[in-house]
N, C-alpha and C positions, 0 to 999 in steps of 0.2 A: 530551566524551563518553567513555564506556568503550570498550573494544576491541569491534570488530564481530565477530560470530560467526554461523555458519550455524544456521538453525533448520529442521530437517526436519519434514515433515508425515506423520502416520501413513498408510501404504499408498501414498504418493506417491513417484515417482522425483524426485530433486532437480534443480532448475535449476542450471546451471553459471554461477558468477560468477567473473570474473578481471579483474585490471588489464590494460588493453589499451594497449600503447605505440603501436599503430597506429590508435587511435581517431580518428574524424573530428575535424577541428580546430574548436574553438569560436570565438566572436567575439573572444576575447582571444589567439587564435593558439596555444592550449594543446591538447595531445593527451591529457592525463592524465584518464582516465575508466575506469569500471568497465563491463565488457561482461557482459551477461546473455544466456544462450542456453538456451531452453527447448525440449525435445523431448517433448511429451506429459507434462510434468513441472510440479512446483510446490514451491518452497521459498523461504525468506526469508533475507536478511541483516539482522541487527538489532543494536542496542546498547541497553543499559539506561540510564535516566535517573532523576532524582528532582527534578522541577521543580514547585514549588508553583503553584497556580492564579493567584496574584497576580503571579507572575514570568513568566507566559506572554507571549510577544511574537510575532515573526514567524518563519516558517521559510522559508529560501531554498534553492532546489534547481533542478536542470536535468536534462533528459534529451533523448535523440534516439531517435526511433522510425522505422525504415525503412518499415514496412508494418503495416497493421491485421491482426487475426486474423479470418479469414473464419469466420462463424458465431458470433462472440462476442456474448453478450447478458448484460450484467452484472447484470440483474435476475432471471436464472433459474439454477437449479442446473446444468443441462446446458451452459449457455453462459458461465458465470462465469469467464472468462479475460480477462487484460489484458496487453499487452506491457510496461506499466509501472504500478507502484503505489508511492506513498509512504504508509507506514503509521504512524499515531500511536496508541499505546496509553495508556489512562488508567485510574487507579484510581477507586474509588467504592464505594458501599454496595451489596453484592450482595444484601442483603435486599430490594432493590427489584426483583430479577429476577422475571420471570414464571415460572410453573411450567415452561414449555418451556425457558427460558434457564437456570433453575436445574438442570434435568436435564442440559442440554448442558454446563454448567459442571462438574458432577460427573463426567460422562463424560470430559471433557477432563482433569480431575485424575487420574482412574484410568488413562487411556491415556498421558499425558505426564508426570505427576507435578507439574504446575503448573495452577493455576486459570487460566481464560481471563480476559483483561482485562475490567474492568467495562464499558468502551466502547472501540471501535476505530474511528478515523476514517481513511478512505483517500482520497487524491487519485488519480484514475484518468483514463485516456483511453478514451472510449467510442466505439463505432462510429456510433451514431445519435442518442443523447439529446443535447439542447442543453447547452451549457456552463452550469453553475450548477445543473443537475439534481442532486437528492439521491436516491440509490438505496439502498433497504433490502435487506440481504442476505437471500437466500431461505431460509437456514437459521436465522438468529438476528437478532433486532431490535437486538442490541448491536453490530452492525457496519453502518456506513453509509458510503456512498461519495459524494464530491463530484466531479462531472464538470468537469474543467478544460480538457480538449481533446475535440473531437468530430469524427468523420469524417476525411477525408483531408487537409484543409488543415493544413499544419504538419508533414507527414511529411518525413523526410530532412533535417531541420535542427534545430539545437539550439533548444530552447524553455526559457526561463528564467521562474521564478515567485517571487513574494513573497506569502505567505499569512498572514493574521492568524489564529493558531491559536484563540484564544478565540472570535472572531466566527464562524469556520467551525464550531466545535464546537456553539455555541449554535444556529446555523442548522440543523445536521444533527439534533441531539438534543433541542432545545427545553429545555435545562437548562444550568446552569453546569458547566464542566469541573472534574474533580478533578485530582490530581497527574498530570503527564505522566511515565510510567514507562518508555516505550520508543519508539524510532523505528526504522523498517526500510524496506527496499525489497523488492519482490516482482514477478517476471516469471513468469507461469504460463500453461500451455497444456494442462493435464491434462484438463479437461472436454471440450474440442473435439478432443482427440487430434491436435494440430497442432504446428507448429514456429513459433517466433518468437524475435526477438532485439531488443536495445535497448542503449543506453549511458546510464549515469547519471554526472552530474557531481558536483561538491562539494555537500554538504548542510550547512547551518549554521543555528543558532538565534540570533536576535537578541533 
């Protein structure tokens, strides 16, 4: 992977990300983890990739969440906050965009200088929806979220995941994925105007 870098979001206060030598110990007895602290804020850490569809395999990652965000509802604009997200960005034919998504893509280009990804797949922790649920973003159909944890079970402990990228993309979007062009993490609490924190472990692609 390339170097990880921060990605600020227009009009949003940034979430603070930092290596934490005092992070909770994981199952291997390791403390090396990235701490995310959000205070009514939202931003990402991301790295660029260029992986062809036929080379897509599994993504391995872990995180630890101390508490849920009260009032979070990932299916609404006003509640779209999550203590943890793993974000995968894909290329594709933007000619397939709806008029709404094409307009949003143009606005994104004007504001940030970059087009939005053709498709963005997120793994999230949801307050209420069952594991396996697929949530469509309230602003654009080109962002979809797969719930891999739900409710309070699993809080305050390291949770480890192995996900099949192609299978998850096809389940979420109903089409084959294009090139994987980016991967990131995001902890945000801007919509609920709250505070949250979490730790992220190592992320690897197989």
